[in-house]
C-alpha positions in Angstrom: 21.3 -28.9 -35.1 20.1 -32.1 -34.6 20.7 -34.3 -31.5 19.0 -37.4 -31.6 19.9 -40.5 -30.8 17.7 -42.9 -33.9 17.8 -46.0 -34.6 18.6 -46.1 -38.7 15.2 -47.6 -39.0 13.7 -47.4 -35.8 13.0 -51.1 -37.1 12.6 -52.7 -33.4 9.8 -50.1 -32.6 7.5 -51.0 -35.0 6.8 -54.2 -33.5 7.5 -53.5 -29.8 5.8 -50.7 -27.5 8.0 -48.0 -26.4 9.5 -47.9 -23.3 12.7 -47.6 -21.6 14.6 -50.2 -23.4 13.1 -48.6 -26.9 12.4 -45.0 -26.1 10.1 -43.2 -28.7 11.6 -40.0 -30.7 9.3 -37.1 -29.7 9.4 -34.1 -31.5 10.3 -31.1 -29.9 7.4 -28.4 -30.2 8.4 -25.7 -27.8 11.2 -25.2 -25.8 11.2 -21.5 -23.8 13.4 -20.2 -21.1 10.6 -19.1 -18.3 12.5 -17.0 -16.2 13.3 -13.6 -16.6 15.5 -11.1 -17.2 17.8 -11.1 -14.2 17.3 -14.0 -13.0 20.5 -16.8 -11.2 18.2 -19.5 -13.1 17.2 -20.8 -16.2 14.2 -23.2 -16.3 12.9 -24.7 -19.6 9.3 -25.0 -20.2 9.5 -28.1 -23.2 6.8 -29.4 -25.2 7.3 -32.9 -27.0 4.6 -34.6 -29.7 3.6 -38.0 -28.4 1.4 -38.3 -31.7 2.1 -41.8 -33.2 3.7 -43.3 -30.2 0.4 -44.6 -28.1 2.2 -43.6 -25.0 -0.3 -42.2 -22.3 0.1 -41.0 -18.6 -1.2 -40.0 -15.7 -0.9 -36.3 -13.6 2.2 -37.4 -11.4 3.6 -39.5 -13.9 7.5 -38.9 -15.1 8.7 -38.8 -18.4 12.1 -40.4 -19.1 14.9 -38.8 -21.3 17.5 -40.9 -22.8 20.3 -38.0 -23.1 23.7 -37.7 -25.1 26.9 -36.3 -23.4 27.9 -32.8 -24.5 30.1 -32.7 -27.6 32.6 -30.3 -26.4 33.8 -33.1 -23.1 33.4 -36.0 -26.0 36.1 -33.6 -27.6 38.5 -32.8 -24.1 38.6 -37.1 -23.6 39.5 -37.5 -26.9 42.3 -34.9 -27.5 43.8 -36.0 -24.0 44.0 -39.7 -24.4 45.2 -38.9 -28.3 42.4 -41.4 -28.9 41.0 -41.6 -32.9 37.2 -40.8 -32.7 36.8 -43.7 -35.4 38.3 -46.4 -33.5 35.6 -49.2 -33.0 34.9 -50.5 -29.7 32.3 -53.3 -28.3 29.8 -52.3 -25.7 27.1 -53.4 -23.8 26.6 -57.7 -23.5 25.3 -58.5 -26.9 28.3 -57.5 -27.9 27.7 -54.3 -30.1 30.4 -52.0 -31.7 30.3 -48.3 -31.9 32.6 -45.5 -33.0 34.9 -44.5 -29.9 33.5 -40.8 -30.4 29.7 -42.4 -30.7 30.2 -44.5 -27.9 31.2 -41.7 -25.8 28.3 -39.7 -27.0 25.6 -41.3 -26.8 26.3 -44.8 -25.2 28.4 -44.1 -21.7 27.5 -42.4 -18.9 31.2 -39.8 -18.6 30.1 -37.2 -15.9 30.1 -39.8 -13.0 32.9 -41.5 -11.4 32.6 -44.4 -9.2 34.5 -46.4 -6.7 34.5 -49.8 -9.1 35.8 -47.5 -12.1 38.4 -45.9 -10.0 39.4 -49.5 -8.8 39.5 -51.0 -12.1 41.3 -47.8 -13.4 44.3 -48.6 -11.2 45.2 -51.5 -13.2 46.1 -49.4 -16.0 48.4 -46.8 -14.5 51.4 -47.1 -12.2 50.2 -43.5 -10.7 51.3 -44.1 -6.6 48.4 -41.5 -6.0 45.5 -43.4 -7.6 47.1 -47.1 -6.0 46.8 -45.2 -2.8 43.4 -44.1 -3.3 41.8 -47.1 -3.8 43.3 -49.1 -0.7 40.1 -50.2 1.5 41.5 -48.2 4.5 40.9 -44.7 1.8 37.4 -45.9 1.0 36.3 -42.1 2.9 38.9 -40.6 0.5 38.1 -42.5 -2.2 34.3 -41.7 -2.1 35.4 -37.7 -1.8 37.3 -37.9 -4.5 34.2 -39.2 -7.0 32.3 -36.5 -5.6 31.6 -33.9 -8.4 34.3 -35.5 -10.6 34.2 -36.7 -14.1 36.0 -39.3 -16.0 38.1 -35.9 -17.5 39.7 -35.3 -14.2 40.5 -38.9 -13.4 42.1 -39.3 -16.7 44.0 -35.9 -16.2 44.8 -36.7 -12.7 46.0 -40.2 -12.7 48.0 -41.1 -15.8 50.1 -42.0 -18.0 47.9 -44.8 -18.8 48.8 -48.1 -20.2 45.1 -48.7 -21.5 43.5 -48.7 -24.9 40.3 -46.5 -25.2 38.6 -50.1 -25.0 40.0 -51.0 -21.4 38.7 -47.2 -20.5 35.3 -47.6 -21.7 34.6 -51.0 -20.3 34.9 -49.6 -17.1 32.4 -46.9 -17.7 28.3 -47.5 -17.0 25.9 -47.4 -19.7 23.9 -44.1 -19.8 20.9 -44.0 -17.4 17.7 -42.3 -18.6 16.9 -38.9 -16.5 13.3 -38.6 -15.0 11.5 -35.6 -14.9 8.0 -35.1 -13.5 5.4 -34.5 -16.2 4.0 -30.8 -16.1 1.2 -31.2 -18.7 -2.3 -33.2 -18.1 -2.9 -35.2 -21.4 -6.5 -34.5 -21.3 -5.9 -31.1 -21.7 -3.1 -31.4 -24.4 -3.7 -34.6 -26.4 -0.8 -36.2 -27.7 1.8 -34.0 -26.1 3.9 -33.8 -23.1 5.3 -30.9 -21.2 8.5 -30.7 -18.5 9.8 -28.0 -16.6 13.5 -28.7 -16.3 16.2 -26.7 -14.3 19.6 -26.2 -16.3 22.2 -27.4 -13.7 25.3 -25.1 -14.2 27.9 -25.4 -11.5 32.0 -24.6 -11.0 34.0 -27.5 -9.3 37.8 -28.3 -9.4 38.2 -25.3 -11.7 36.2 -26.3 -14.4 32.7 -25.4 -15.6 30.2 -28.5 -15.1 26.8 -29.2 -16.8 24.2 -31.2 -16.3 24.1 -33.9 -19.0 20.1 -33.8 -19.6 18.9 -30.2 -18.5 22.0 -28.7 -20.3 21.5 -30.3 -23.2 17.7 -29.5 -23.6 18.6 -26.2 -22.0 21.5 -25.7 -25.2 21.4 -27.9 -27.6 17.9 -28.9 -28.5 15.8 -26.8 -30.8 12.3 -26.9 -31.9 11.9 -29.6 -34.5 14.6 -31.7 -33.0 13.3 -35.2 -31.4 14.5 -36.7 -28.0 14.3 -40.3 -27.1 11.3 -40.3 -24.3 9.7 -43.0 -22.8 6.7 -42.7 -19.7 7.5 -43.6 -16.2 4.3 -44.0 -14.0 4.8 -43.0 -10.4 1.9 -45.3 -8.5 2.8 -43.0 -5.2 2.3 -39.8 -6.2 -1.3 -39.0 -8.1 -4.7 -37.1 -7.7 -7.2 -38.3 -5.3 -9.7 -40.5 -7.1 -12.9 -38.5 -6.2 -13.0 -35.0 -7.4 -14.7 -33.6 -4.6 -11.5 -34.1 -2.2 -9.4 -30.9 -1.5 -5.8 -30.7 -2.6 -2.8 -28.8 -1.0 0.3 -28.8 -3.0 3.7 -27.5 -1.9 5.8 -27.2 -5.1 9.0 -24.5 -5.3 11.2 -24.2 -8.5 11.0 -26.7 -11.0 8.6 -28.4 -7.8 5.4 -27.0 -9.7 5.9 -29.4 -12.2 3.3 -32.2 -11.3 1.2 -29.3 -9.9 0.7 -27.7 -13.3 -0.5 -31.5 -14.6 -2.6 -31.4 -11.3 -4.7 -28.5 -11.9 -4.8 -28.9 -15.8 -6.5 -32.3 -15.0 -9.0 -30.7 -12.5 -9.8 -28.0 -14.8 -10.8 -30.4 -17.8 -12.7 -32.7 -15.2 -14.4 -29.6 -13.3 -13.6 -31.0 -9.9 -15.4 -29.4 -6.9 -12.6 -30.2 -4.6 -10.9 -27.0 -3.6 -7.3 -26.7 -5.1 -4.5 -24.8 -3.0 -0.8 -24.2 -4.2 2.2 -22.9 -2.2 4.5 -22.1 -4.9 8.4 -20.2 -3.9 11.6 -19.6 -5.9 14.3 -16.3 -5.9 12.7 -13.5 -7.2 8.9 -12.4 -7.9 10.0 -10.2 -10.6 11.8 -13.2 -12.5 11.0 -16.7 -11.1 7.6 -16.8 -10.7 7.1 -19.7 -12.7 3.9 -20.1 -15.0 2.8 -17.1 -13.1 0.3 -16.0 -15.8 -1.1 -19.7 -15.9 -1.6 -20.0 -12.2 -3.2 -16.1 -12.0 -5.7 -17.1 -14.7 -6.7 -20.3 -12.9 -7.4 -18.6 -9.7 -8.9 -16.2 -11.4 -11.3 -19.1 -12.9 -11.7 -21.0 -9.6 -9.9 -24.1 -10.2 -6.9 -23.0 -8.3 -8.8 -21.8 -4.9 -5.2 -20.4 -3.3 -2.1 -19.3 -3.9 0.6 -18.8 -1.7 3.9 -17.4 -2.8 7.2 -17.6 -1.2 10.1 -15.2 -2.8 13.3 -16.2 -0.4 15.7 -13.3 -2.3 12.8 -10.5 -2.3 12.9 -9.7 1.4 15.3 -8.9 4.2 14.5 -12.3 6.0 14.6 -15.3 3.2 10.7 -16.3 3.3 10.4 -19.9 1.9 7.2 -22.0 1.4 7.2 -23.5 4.8 7.0 -20.2 6.3 3.9 -19.5 4.3 2.3 -23.0 5.8 3.1 -21.8 8.9 1.4 -18.4 8.6 -1.8 -19.8 7.2 -1.5 -22.7 10.0 -5.0 -22.4 11.1 -6.9 -22.9 7.5 -4.1 -25.6 6.6 -5.2 -27.5 9.5 -9.0 -27.4 9.3 -8.4 -28.4 5.2 -6.7 -31.8 6.7 -9.2 -32.0 9.1 -12.0 -32.0 6.4 -9.8 -35.2 4.3 -7.9 -33.2 2.1 -4.1 -34.4 0.1 -1.5 -33.1 1.0 1.7 -32.8 -1.7 5.2 -32.3 -1.6 7.8 -31.8 -4.7 11.1 -30.6 -5.5 14.3 -30.9 -3.0 14.9 -33.8 -0.8 18.0 -32.8 1.1 16.3 -29.6 2.4 13.0 -28.3 1.2 10.9 -31.3 1.8 12.7 -32.0 5.1 11.8 -28.5 6.4 8.2 -29.0 4.7 7.6 -31.8 6.7 9.0 -30.0 9.9 6.2 -27.2 9.0 3.3 -29.8 8.6 4.4 -31.3 12.2 4.2 -28.0 14.0 1.0 -26.9 12.1 -0.9 -30.2 13.4 0.7 -29.7 16.8 -0.1 -26.1 17.3 -3.9 -26.1 15.6 -4.3 -29.5 16.9 -3.7 -28.7 20.6 -1.3 -32.0 20.4 2.0 -33.1 21.9 4.9 -33.5 19.2 4.3 -37.4 19.5 0.7 -37.3 18.8 1.1 -34.8 15.6 3.5 -37.0 14.0 1.0 -39.8 14.3 -1.3 -37.9 13.2 0.6 -37.3 10.0 1.4 -40.9 9.8 -1.9 -41.9 9.6 -3.1 -39.1 6.9 0.4 -41.1 4.9 -1.0 -44.4 5.4 -4.3 -43.3 4.1 -2.6 -41.7 0.8 -3.3 -38.5 2.0 0.7 -37.3 2.3 2.3 -38.1 -1.2 6.4 -37.1 -2.0 7.8 -36.9 -5.6 11.5 -35.7 -4.1 14.6 -35.8 -5.7 
């Protein structure tokens, strides 16, 4: 099945470099599930060809994918509103036109609701519930309603509608590209870019929900298909310029992605600096992403230390920050020796817990007060030795 978003001839791209506004159609070379049987997760390892694109990247950079919406969700919207999929609608500031089905599939964001969308929609219905929800004094309820719901929820809940398809799509935002940390080094994989993407699936408000881009990659993109991509540089997350610097990397789950690229790059460049990785997930048997690769690098000496935390394999949940505390003496000596410290992954909990663990390590091993430990960490950050890629 082809899920490309191709321009008929891609004429634009003959003259312009590939970018966010002019993505390259990258061919999918490999798309596999990294998780083993029995895992509650699905993490895709995707290899894409950059042949002929002129695109390049550095370890730490991200790849943007311009996704298309789930066809089943598009069909549900058309059915709910009894719209004709062939209706022509205007999109964008240039007055470009597309069929309604194509606009809902490729052009508009249909899985997110905003205050602005609901306020605009209130003009197309007499539904009292919606009129009340958009009142200034109900801002908190409005925000709560938007969280975890999509366009279909809104259309089902607040009808009947006095709106054309054009009226409704005019309320929507343009599809935003999804950014993923690159999981490969171009020196190790010329003309290729690799990604590590966790499929997002959950149930909310009596409906199954799917991450727009992650589930596109997990369910609908086959080897041989193409994906529209561009490279997004990340100036604040990169390897030390000097090959002899030690690096400490904390990347549980899909947070492993940029560190796979760091390790590959260091292997190619035969870096003399030591490399230490903290990786964590649920179960060692099914969720140890890139296990054989990492063990091979460890065996070859490219990866000096590998510490893992599998939270569901023991009675007490063990996470990466616990492994840091267990190794506090050595961790602090690496920092004192000028090591760079990197974190990638969940911003909400993991990155905060890792930051807290780091302060505890410095406080304990440096025999400092909490304030002094925080100042020490701030100083490392100023030197560019504490870098985070969190989302």
